[in-house]
Backbone as CSV, one residue per row, in Angstrom:
resi,resn,N_x,N_y,N_z,CA_x,CA_y,CA_z,C_x,C_y,C_z
1,MET,-11.380,6.234,-120.967,-11.474,5.465,-119.069,-11.425,6.928,-118.466
2,PRO,-11.916,7.386,-117.096,-11.941,7.812,-116.234,-10.856,7.966,-115.099
3,PHE,-9.663,6.291,-115.657,-9.230,6.253,-114.207,-7.406,7.326,-114.548
4,PRO,-7.551,7.242,-115.485,-6.153,8.119,-116.112,-6.267,9.596,-115.861
5,THR,-6.970,9.660,-116.366,-7.594,11.500,-115.879,-7.920,11.746,-113.823
6,THR,-8.332,10.814,-113.303,-8.428,11.280,-112.225,-6.863,10.596,-111.497
7,PHE,-5.696,9.824,-112.546,-4.916,9.766,-111.596,-3.931,10.984,-112.084
8,SER,-3.980,11.419,-112.996,-3.306,12.627,-113.819,-3.649,13.692,-112.264
9,ARG,-4.382,13.965,-111.999,-4.663,14.962,-111.140,-4.330,14.579,-109.446
10,LEU,-3.627,13.675,-109.318,-3.023,13.160,-108.105,-1.952,13.985,-107.465
11,PRO,-1.771,14.686,-106.388,-0.611,14.799,-106.522,0.560,14.056,-106.767
12,CYS,2.200,14.976,-107.096,2.743,14.091,-107.419,3.946,12.575,-106.583
13,TRP,3.469,13.606,-105.317,3.950,12.077,-104.524,2.931,10.811,-104.235
14,LEU,1.974,11.214,-104.259,1.037,10.383,-103.612,0.900,9.153,-105.560
15,ARG,1.363,9.564,-106.911,1.653,9.165,-107.770,2.693,7.970,-107.567
16,ILE,3.871,8.746,-107.199,4.564,7.761,-106.875,4.652,7.266,-106.010
17,CYS,4.269,7.544,-104.873,3.753,5.799,-104.099,2.786,4.685,-104.275
18,LEU,1.937,5.015,-105.152,0.894,4.104,-105.697,1.480,3.568,-106.863
19,LEU,2.182,4.485,-107.562,3.524,3.216,-108.554,4.076,2.403,-107.882
20,SER,4.682,2.632,-106.991,5.850,2.114,-106.058,4.998,0.384,-105.685
21,LEU,3.746,1.027,-105.377,2.770,-0.072,-104.890,2.561,-1.276,-105.890
22,ALA,2.450,-0.695,-107.305,2.127,-1.587,-108.411,3.413,-2.503,-108.060
23,MET,4.491,-1.564,-108.676,5.249,-2.251,-109.305,5.689,-3.451,-107.453
24,ALA,5.769,-2.987,-106.623,6.112,-4.193,-105.393,5.325,-5.013,-105.532
25,GLY,4.130,-4.831,-106.148,2.684,-6.409,-106.016,3.491,-6.980,-107.007
26,ALA,4.163,-6.410,-108.356,4.184,-7.165,-109.234,5.827,-8.070,-108.973
27,GLY,6.663,-7.098,-108.385,8.398,-7.605,-108.612,8.273,-8.374,-107.504
28,ALA,7.705,-7.955,-106.815,8.468,-8.883,-105.217,7.147,-9.493,-104.244
29,ALA,7.336,-10.593,-104.486,6.015,-11.149,-103.491,6.165,-10.783,-102.117
30,HIS,7.718,-10.012,-101.607,7.304,-9.998,-99.992,7.565,-8.721,-99.644
31,ALA,7.494,-7.556,-101.079,7.773,-6.444,-100.827,7.007,-6.094,-99.537
32,VAL,7.130,-5.175,-98.946,6.767,-4.818,-97.354,5.786,-3.887,-97.910
33,PRO,4.430,-4.668,-97.343,3.146,-3.806,-97.674,2.360,-2.551,-96.850
34,LEU,2.043,-1.941,-97.192,1.798,-0.623,-97.018,1.519,-0.515,-95.695
35,THR,0.552,-1.170,-94.756,-0.352,-0.989,-94.113,1.167,-1.914,-92.629
36,ASP,2.215,-2.647,-93.718,3.373,-2.167,-92.588,4.606,-1.735,-92.276
37,LEU,3.779,0.017,-92.573,4.734,0.920,-92.553,4.612,1.264,-91.273
38,ARG,5.719,1.295,-90.142,5.245,1.488,-88.812,6.068,3.610,-88.683
39,ALA,5.751,3.811,-87.801,6.774,5.360,-87.349,7.666,4.385,-86.829
40,GLU,8.040,3.252,-85.689,8.573,2.958,-85.173,9.977,2.631,-86.177
41,ASP,9.787,2.654,-87.146,10.204,1.825,-88.538,11.087,3.361,-89.088
42,LEU,9.634,4.139,-89.825,10.162,5.363,-90.335,11.075,6.227,-89.979
43,LEU,10.924,6.907,-88.222,11.189,7.844,-87.880,12.976,7.636,-88.122
44,PRO,13.767,6.711,-87.292,15.314,6.407,-87.283,15.472,6.991,-89.390
45,MET,14.838,7.190,-90.252,15.508,7.901,-90.979,15.158,9.457,-91.614
46,ALA,14.532,10.157,-90.800,14.088,11.193,-91.061,15.497,12.116,-90.622
47,GLY,16.803,11.544,-90.014,17.620,12.361,-89.582,18.455,12.871,-90.837
48,ASP,18.730,11.274,-91.690,19.580,12.019,-93.412,18.572,12.107,-94.006
49,LEU,17.084,11.736,-94.147,16.394,12.474,-95.301,16.396,13.989,-94.536
50,LYS,16.321,14.890,-93.947,16.291,15.738,-93.374,17.411,16.373,-93.755
51,GLN,18.196,15.891,-93.857,19.855,16.559,-94.235,19.731,16.496,-96.035
52,SER,19.305,15.899,-96.223,19.153,15.800,-97.870,18.618,16.847,-98.927
53,LEU,16.968,17.059,-97.874,16.029,17.407,-98.606,16.365,19.180,-98.382
54,GLY,17.889,20.017,-97.844,18.166,20.929,-98.019,16.742,22.453,-97.299
55,LEU,16.696,21.807,-96.520,15.449,22.625,-95.513,15.752,24.147,-95.163
56,SER,14.770,25.267,-95.536,14.795,26.537,-94.875,14.811,26.606,-93.721
57,PRO,15.090,27.701,-92.913,15.040,27.589,-91.721,13.698,27.775,-91.152
58,ASN,12.692,27.708,-92.163,11.322,27.761,-91.448,10.927,26.452,-91.407
59,GLN,11.611,25.362,-92.723,11.062,24.185,-92.924,12.185,23.220,-91.710
60,GLN,12.615,23.563,-91.513,13.725,23.086,-90.405,12.914,23.088,-89.120
61,THR,12.271,24.109,-88.494,11.420,24.368,-87.329,10.221,23.645,-87.707
62,LEU,9.507,23.608,-88.163,8.610,22.209,-88.382,8.914,21.114,-88.279
63,TRP,10.463,20.663,-89.304,10.364,19.191,-88.978,11.244,19.233,-87.803
64,SER,11.424,20.019,-87.396,11.853,19.133,-85.871,10.864,19.660,-84.796
65,LYS,10.026,20.112,-84.733,9.009,20.129,-83.983,8.169,19.242,-84.187
66,ALA,7.957,18.637,-85.501,6.948,16.989,-85.632,7.500,16.182,-85.335
67,GLU,9.342,15.813,-84.886,10.196,15.044,-84.940,10.559,14.737,-83.970
68,ALA,10.069,15.783,-82.578,10.407,15.794,-81.323,9.154,15.079,-80.824
69,ALA,7.754,15.853,-81.141,6.574,14.976,-81.455,6.468,13.606,-81.671
70,SER,6.589,13.041,-82.094,6.504,11.812,-82.627,7.840,10.907,-81.769
71,ARG,8.978,11.703,-81.433,9.293,10.916,-80.508,8.933,10.439,-79.150
72,THR,8.526,11.655,-78.689,7.716,12.064,-77.233,6.426,10.852,-77.734
73,ILE,5.807,11.179,-78.361,4.353,9.966,-78.549,4.974,8.332,-78.499
74,LEU,6.435,7.740,-79.844,6.599,6.944,-79.860,7.012,6.316,-77.999
75,ARG,7.835,7.170,-77.310,8.771,6.822,-75.697,7.734,6.799,-75.404
76,ASP,6.150,6.864,-74.761,5.269,7.135,-74.499,5.024,5.779,-74.659
77,ARG,4.429,5.468,-76.025,3.512,3.944,-76.742,4.754,3.057,-75.718
78,THR,5.703,2.856,-76.320,6.712,1.947,-75.518,6.069,2.066,-74.200
79,ARG,6.825,2.632,-73.095,6.234,2.643,-71.625,5.068,2.218,-71.188
80,ARG,3.871,2.731,-71.930,2.452,1.972,-72.042,2.394,0.165,-72.512
81,ARG,3.020,-0.243,-73.030,2.612,-1.083,-73.529,3.848,-1.694,-72.849
82,ALA,4.842,-1.587,-72.033,5.782,-2.529,-71.644,5.118,-2.857,-69.738
83,ALA,4.471,-1.559,-69.483,3.221,-1.962,-67.886,2.244,-3.113,-68.592
84,LEU,1.579,-2.406,-69.708,0.516,-3.557,-70.280,0.929,-4.821,-70.197
85,GLN,1.986,-5.225,-70.828,2.396,-6.395,-70.504,2.758,-7.289,-69.791
86,GLU,3.006,-6.131,-68.613,3.646,-6.678,-67.056,2.251,-6.813,-67.144
87,TRP,1.196,-6.146,-66.690,0.114,-6.810,-65.966,-1.151,-7.792,-67.146
88,ALA,-0.339,-7.954,-68.314,-1.452,-9.088,-68.743,-0.324,-10.686,-68.037
89,ARG,0.598,-10.057,-67.994,1.733,-11.621,-67.797,1.007,-11.703,-65.928
90,THR,0.491,-10.838,-65.427,0.529,-10.701,-63.555,-1.539,-11.596,-63.852
91,LEU,-2.184,-11.179,-64.891,-3.614,-11.682,-64.923,-3.640,-12.883,-65.368
92,LEU,-2.467,-13.577,-66.640,-2.700,-14.902,-66.818,-2.077,-16.079,-66.164
93,ALA,-1.554,-15.261,-64.694,-1.021,-15.626,-63.626,-1.594,-16.983,-62.480
94,SER,-2.891,-15.578,-62.577,-3.930,-15.848,-61.856,-4.737,-17.312,-61.856
95,PRO,-5.092,-17.916,-61.409,-6.090,-18.719,-61.347,-7.215,-18.863,-61.766
96,ASP,-7.264,-17.309,-62.241,-9.612,-17.361,-62.321,-9.222,-16.132,-63.376
97,ALA,-7.924,-16.114,-64.545,-7.907,-14.899,-65.075,-9.017,-14.704,-66.012
98,ASP,-9.507,-13.290,-66.297,-10.483,-13.548,-66.710,-9.865,-12.876,-68.147
99,LEU,-10.485,-13.471,-69.575,-9.277,-12.974,-70.294,-10.244,-11.945,-71.328
100,ARG,-11.551,-11.603,-70.898,-12.442,-10.240,-71.340,-11.569,-9.470,-70.896
101,LYS,-10.818,-9.194,-69.328,-10.366,-8.103,-68.971,-8.509,-8.381,-69.937
102,LEU,-8.293,-8.879,-70.644,-7.249,-8.829,-71.478,-7.974,-8.092,-73.032
103,ASP,-9.107,-9.052,-73.170,-9.387,-8.443,-74.402,-9.922,-6.908,-74.422
104,ALA,-10.237,-6.992,-73.167,-10.611,-5.052,-72.853,-9.510,-4.191,-73.425
105,ALA,-8.467,-4.303,-72.419,-7.032,-3.597,-72.790,-6.981,-4.061,-73.775
106,THR,-6.639,-4.438,-74.601,-5.840,-4.060,-75.610,-6.692,-3.911,-76.980
107,GLU,-8.028,-4.045,-76.428,-8.895,-3.068,-77.218,-8.722,-1.522,-76.622
108,ALA,-8.621,-1.154,-75.770,-8.478,0.343,-75.386,-7.457,0.070,-75.640
109,GLU,-5.722,0.149,-75.854,-4.517,-0.314,-76.663,-4.435,0.371,-77.941
110,SER,-5.646,-0.831,-79.033,-5.276,-0.175,-79.818,-6.312,0.750,-80.303
111,ALA,-6.787,1.047,-80.194,-7.683,2.500,-80.100,-6.507,3.887,-79.464
112,THR,-6.356,3.756,-78.612,-5.285,4.403,-78.270,-3.952,4.790,-78.965
113,ALA,-3.848,3.555,-79.617,-2.780,3.548,-80.806,-3.097,4.519,-82.112
114,ASN,-4.420,3.830,-81.826,-4.959,4.097,-83.376,-5.166,5.839,-83.641
115,ALA,-4.978,6.691,-82.289,-5.124,7.882,-82.088,-3.781,8.353,-82.664
116,GLU,-3.052,7.905,-81.779,-1.848,8.565,-81.606,-1.271,8.006,-83.478
117,ASP,-1.420,7.594,-83.860,-1.314,7.405,-85.578,-1.909,8.134,-86.207
118,ARG,-3.182,9.096,-86.190,-3.909,9.575,-86.370,-2.717,11.086,-86.206
119,GLN,-2.517,11.073,-84.899,-1.329,12.420,-84.911,-0.495,12.508,-85.562
120,LEU,0.262,11.133,-85.399,1.701,11.024,-85.856,1.518,11.856,-87.492
121,ARG,0.905,11.347,-88.303,0.239,11.023,-89.701,0.063,12.711,-89.973
122,ALA,-0.710,13.311,-89.150,-0.991,14.817,-89.205,0.448,15.602,-88.771
123,LEU,1.168,14.786,-87.925,2.237,16.270,-88.228,3.239,16.212,-89.007
124,TRP,3.372,14.958,-89.552,4.175,15.400,-90.479,3.697,15.536,-92.397
125,LEU,2.236,15.300,-92.220,1.529,15.719,-93.027,1.597,17.428,-93.596
126,ASP,1.566,18.085,-92.256,1.791,19.585,-92.196,3.359,19.775,-92.329
127,VAL,4.223,19.033,-92.637,6.293,18.797,-93.512,5.707,19.110,-94.059
128,ASN,4.984,18.319,-94.602,4.967,17.845,-96.037,4.568,18.856,-97.139
129,ASP,3.167,19.666,-96.374,2.615,20.615,-96.596,3.702,21.622,-97.503
130,GLY,4.529,21.322,-95.931,5.365,23.202,-96.166,7.274,22.590,-97.300
131,LEU,6.793,21.699,-97.960,7.799,21.725,-98.526,7.487,22.324,-99.859
132,ASP,8.659,21.781,-100.574,8.114,22.211,-102.115,8.275,21.155,-103.431
133,ASP,8.038,21.499,-104.349,7.750,19.956,-105.629,9.444,19.060,-105.087
134,GLN,10.055,19.901,-105.190,10.915,18.648,-105.603,11.107,18.140,-104.330
135,GLN,11.668,18.658,-103.046,10.962,18.048,-101.474,10.443,16.854,-101.374
136,ARG,9.140,17.584,-101.957,8.196,16.054,-102.099,8.387,15.053,-102.778
137,ARG,9.120,15.356,-103.526,9.563,14.194,-105.021,10.325,13.207,-104.217
138,GLN,11.491,14.029,-103.059,12.304,13.469,-102.643,11.782,12.853,-101.337
139,VAL,10.713,12.678,-101.152,10.388,12.308,-99.699,9.617,11.012,-100.015
140,ALA,8.617,11.231,-101.323,7.835,9.990,-101.672,8.642,8.795,-101.978
141,GLY,9.859,9.481,-103.013,10.818,8.560,-103.506,11.103,7.773,-102.625
142,ARG,12.022,8.304,-101.138,12.165,7.373,-99.780,11.033,6.617,-99.347
143,LEU,9.882,6.574,-98.851,9.042,5.882,-98.693,8.701,5.059,-99.668
144,GLY,8.489,4.987,-101.632,8.533,4.446,-102.291,9.959,3.175,-102.121
145,GLU,11.006,3.810,-101.686,11.956,2.745,-101.096,11.682,2.057,-99.924
146,GLN,11.011,2.472,-99.137,10.647,1.379,-98.146,10.108,0.074,-98.963
147,LEU,8.919,0.888,-99.402,8.089,0.070,-99.958,8.717,-1.212,-100.402
148,MET,9.316,-1.224,-101.577,9.813,-1.575,-102.505,10.769,-2.749,-101.701
149,ARG,11.379,-2.447,-100.106,12.200,-3.560,-99.613,11.742,-4.488,-99.504
150,VAL,12.419,-6.002,-99.806,12.436,-7.240,-100.009,12.307,-8.209,-98.339
151,VAL,10.978,-8.477,-97.841,11.271,-9.199,-97.077,11.925,-10.761,-96.879
152,PRO,12.485,-11.097,-96.479,13.176,-12.206,-96.447,12.339,-13.093,-96.030
153,GLU,12.495,-14.645,-96.219,11.277,-15.623,-95.887,11.593,-15.615,-94.275
154,GLY,9.855,-15.674,-93.958,9.917,-15.703,-91.939,10.291,-14.204,-91.679
155,GLY,10.613,-13.382,-92.190,11.683,-12.422,-91.755,10.173,-11.242,-90.916
156,GLY,10.564,-10.267,-90.146,9.435,-9.538,-89.402,8.713,-8.389,-90.109
157,ARG,7.784,-7.594,-89.767,7.777,-6.556,-90.688,7.859,-5.560,-91.362
158,GLY,8.520,-6.366,-92.196,9.027,-4.919,-92.810,10.469,-4.454,-92.973
159,ALA,10.970,-5.119,-91.578,12.393,-4.689,-91.136,13.654,-5.375,-91.720
160,ALA,14.117,-4.010,-91.957,15.542,-4.875,-92.731,16.432,-5.227,-92.241
161,PRO,17.563,-6.166,-92.729,18.244,-6.988,-91.763,19.162,-5.742,-91.055
162,GLY,19.658,-5.999,-89.801,20.495,-5.056,-89.178,20.009,-3.658,-89.069
163,GLY,18.472,-3.700,-89.695,18.090,-2.388,-89.371,17.799,-1.895,-87.772
164,PRO,16.847,-0.942,-87.349,16.892,-0.649,-86.035,15.787,-1.205,-84.864
165,ARG,15.287,-2.421,-85.465,14.135,-3.392,-85.053,14.742,-4.397,-84.935
166,ASP,15.708,-5.166,-85.630,16.275,-6.001,-85.360,17.503,-5.349,-84.213
167,GLU,17.961,-4.456,-84.213,18.614,-4.190,-82.922,17.166,-4.312,-81.379
168,GLN,16.612,-3.977,-82.072,15.321,-4.007,-80.693,15.757,-5.505,-80.195
169,ASN,15.140,-6.554,-81.383,14.812,-7.474,-81.083,16.110,-8.209,-80.458
170,ARG,16.895,-8.078,-80.960,18.646,-8.635,-79.826,18.019,-8.103,-78.333
171,ARG,18.007,-6.849,-78.349,18.654,-6.362,-76.771,17.323,-6.262,-76.152
172,GLY,16.096,-6.916,-76.382,14.738,-7.566,-76.031,13.804,-6.287,-75.500
173,VAL,13.423,-5.202,-76.376,13.115,-3.615,-76.264,11.569,-3.677,-75.813
174,PRO,11.140,-3.225,-74.567,10.230,-3.536,-74.654,8.884,-2.766,-75.958
175,GLY,8.165,-3.501,-75.923,7.149,-2.867,-77.245,7.161,-3.199,-79.158
176,ASN,8.356,-3.644,-79.099,8.581,-4.335,-80.033,8.474,-5.802,-80.739
177,GLY,7.588,-6.095,-79.702,6.591,-7.363,-80.210,7.462,-8.567,-80.289
178,ARG,8.663,-8.478,-80.176,9.253,-9.628,-80.829,11.193,-9.640,-79.671
179,GLY,11.019,-11.278,-79.035,12.158,-10.910,-78.304,11.931,-11.176,-76.958
180,PRO,12.832,-11.723,-75.864,12.653,-11.075,-74.223,12.217,-9.778,-74.122
181,GLY,11.234,-10.590,-73.358,10.958,-8.896,-72.128,9.524,-8.092,-73.741
182,SER,8.831,-9.057,-74.561,8.962,-8.256,-75.991,7.268,-8.016,-75.146
183,GLY,7.018,-6.507,-76.232,6.714,-5.734,-75.504,4.575,-6.144,-76.991
184,MET,4.243,-4.906,-76.865,3.029,-5.359,-78.000,3.570,-4.961,-79.034
185,GLY,2.290,-5.381,-80.485,2.747,-4.999,-81.473,3.422,-6.300,-82.368
186,GLY,4.025,-7.285,-81.876,4.171,-8.309,-82.196,3.154,-9.451,-83.222
187,MET,4.081,-10.219,-83.713,3.037,-11.512,-84.253,2.230,-12.437,-83.494
188,GLY,1.526,-12.552,-83.269,0.313,-13.145,-83.029,-0.076,-13.427,-81.030
189,GLY,-0.632,-13.571,-80.082,-1.569,-13.336,-79.127,-2.550,-12.655,-79.150
190,MET,-3.304,-11.793,-78.733,-4.245,-11.596,-78.984,-4.379,-9.886,-79.207
191,GLY,-5.335,-10.011,-80.518,-4.954,-8.587,-80.769,-6.039,-8.281,-82.325
192,SER,-6.192,-6.887,-82.559,-7.430,-6.354,-84.194,-6.339,-5.870,-85.359
193,PRO,-7.390,-6.139,-86.110,-6.194,-5.415,-87.256,-5.876,-3.853,-87.192
194,GLY,-4.779,-3.365,-87.152,-4.001,-2.184,-87.128,-3.701,-1.624,-85.751
195,GLY,-3.987,-2.713,-85.124,-4.100,-1.634,-83.198,-2.858,-3.221,-82.598
196,ALA,-3.090,-3.552,-81.402,-1.864,-3.479,-80.647,-2.452,-5.249,-80.578
197,SER,-1.221,-5.742,-80.568,-1.155,-7.305,-80.347,-0.078,-7.345,-79.015
198,LEU,-0.736,-8.857,-78.209,0.014,-9.130,-76.677,0.619,-10.083,-77.099
199,ASN,1.612,-9.931,-76.669,2.551,-11.178,-76.896,3.592,-11.748,-75.653
200,ILE,2.538,-12.401,-75.705,2.505,-13.225,-73.913,3.761,-14.521,-73.779
201,GLY,4.723,-13.635,-73.163,6.557,-14.590,-73.318,6.032,-15.833,-71.869
202,GLY,6.677,-16.382,-71.903,6.397,-17.215,-70.476,8.112,-16.527,-69.389
């Protein structure tokens, strides 16, 4: 069969991720889907992972640049979505609200977010390319752990209880999609797959 040969040619880190996905599907009905892994959830673990990898000076420089750029992108996204959230609430409060305007704004945000996600992936894939084989295995293992986490019934999109996103939910940070003053990216509202979702509160 061609699959074993093809699988064996894949990079080690990718094989680990694929095996983790298969194990998650077989053993945990509510394991975190790959498509639910977000930069907002993964970035907080970058600091601990960086320390465990034993990076060389050149690797540290590349890592720090990627981390700083990622934080800038995500900070700008949060601000943009908070502004869009307020605009949407104002629009919907109007007696002659045009839902097509709301849809167009959501589509535009989705396109922007998708472009940002591609940029984020490119940043960290460049970092991964600069690691040695052992370091790549560590990174793949950590990502596999994220995929293996079990989400409680009625839980959020892959956030572990007490994690960074739960803290955001309690504090009502704009852009997490839930909680008081929540921004875009949550469940419900208007949105598109892989893009933004408007969560309009009262």
